[in-house]
N, C-alpha and C positions, 0 to 999 in steps of 0.2 A: 531486532525489529525480526519481524517473519519473513519466510518468502513469498506470500501472498499480497503482503500491505505493497509495495510501490509498484508491483503490475495494476492492482486496485487503485491507486492514486495515481495513473495515468491514464488509465482509462475513463475514472473521474477529471480530470483538468482537460482532456478530451470531450468531453461531454457538455462540461461548460464550456468552453470556451470556443470551443467547433478548432479544425483542423486550417481552418483558412486564419487565424487569428494569432497563434501560436507561434508564428517562425515570426510574426510583428512585432510578439509581447519581447519574445529573444532578443533578436535584433534592439530592441530599443533600450528593454533591459544593460545591455553590450556597452551601448554607447554611454549612456547613464554611468555603468561600472568607470568605463577609461573616462571619463567627462569627470570624477571625483576621485579617480585615481593622480590624474594629472594636477588636481586641486591642492589634494593633501600634500603629495610630492613635493611642491612648493614653498607649503606651509607643515615643515617640517622640526623647525623650529622657531617657539612662539615670541614676536614679540614682545620683550618687557618693557615698560618705560625704564630709566633710566634713576634711583631712588635721589631725589633732592637732596643738597645739601644742606643742613643744616648748621647757622652759624653760632658758635659757644655765643654764650653770654660776654659783652669785654668787662676786663678788670677793674672802670671806673664807674660797675655800676649804670650806664645808661640803659643797657635793657630792662633792668629790672623797672617795674612800673611805680613810682613815686604815691606815697596814700594821702588820701584827699584832706584836708582840713576836717576834724574831728574823729577818724578817722583812728580808732588802736592798731600799733600796728600787729 
């Protein structure tokens, strides 16, 4: 960045928003940032649902579907 860019941006922001609105905007931004940090601190580890247990088929074949009459295996 060149040396004149930052002062030019500050002057532009002052002209656009005015000196009265800048402290309000900074305060609002600070409060929003504080709320965001407190919310993300509590959610550091995402909650992942436990995988469902799948029952293996029983050895007697009760879990396998029986073919309907007239169907080939």
